C-alpha positions, 0 to 999 in steps of 0.5 A: 716084223712089219705085218705084210698088207694089202694097199688096194683092200685096205683103200677099198674097205675105206671107201665103205667106211667113208661112204657109210659115214656120209648118208647123202652120198659123195662125188668121186671128187669128194670122196678123193679129197677124204681119202687123199687119194687121186681120182683115178685110183678112186674110179678103180674102187669104186668100179670094183665094188660097184660090181659086187653091189657094194657101192652104188649111184644116187638118182644124182650120181652121188656115191653110196653104201650098196645093198650088197653090204646088207648080204655081209650083214646078215651073215653076221647077225647069228655069230653075234646073236650066239656070243651075246645070248650065253650072257643075256641067259645069265641076266634073264635068270639072275633077275627073274626079267627078259634079257635082250641083246640091240644093234642100231640098224639106220634109226632103229633099235633091231633086237638080235637076241632075246632070252626069257627067264625059265622061273617066272610066271609070264614075260613081256612080249619082246621078240627077237627082230623087234624094230623100233627107233633109237629115240624110245625104249631103254635100249635104243636110248642106251645106244644113244649113250655111247657118245657119253663119255661115263661108263656107268651111264644106263638108260631108264624108261616106262611105257614107251613100247608096251603100256606097263612094261619097264625096261632099263639097258646099258651101251655096250662099249668098245665095239668099233662100227658096232653101236649096241645094248644089252637090257631088260624089260619087265612088266612087274613094276618099277625097276630097282635100279640099285640091284638091277643096273649094275648086272646089266652094266655088267653084262654089256661089259661080258658082251663087249668081251665076247666080242671082241 
């Protein structure tokens, strides 16, 4: 038996998905064409979403995702953190390096969870809430690898975010709507990729499985 669904809710969610993929915004006509529904339906959907601050109009009257989405996203972050931390703890203890779970937030990489090993004397100063461009650091560069078909691909950097720090990170694959990576960072010199990379790739896969 087919699952009964709400067409209106489905269309409302589709509006948000389409607008999220259009950083310059869309007109009602453009949105209507992309969704394949008439303008009257789009007007009703937009009116409802605007009341909940999920859609807004910019200075040119073009439709964009509203700030209300940020409130929904902030409620999801603790859940993502809780699910990732056990995997990060195992990774940090096994390698002796600070492990982190990082997500893309616009053009920036945002550290959602960070775990330091308990048995080492010092750690890299990498904290929850840390931000940096996606184009710098292993965590950001690994997220950019999500478009790479090579599932064994990972990113390695040295001194890009902090002098003397070395990082290795792998993308978390298979999560629709979420771009993320799992990685490690250390001050103990160059990373032994043969040892560390397989563990980081495995941890990224474990996080993906926990988040599905």
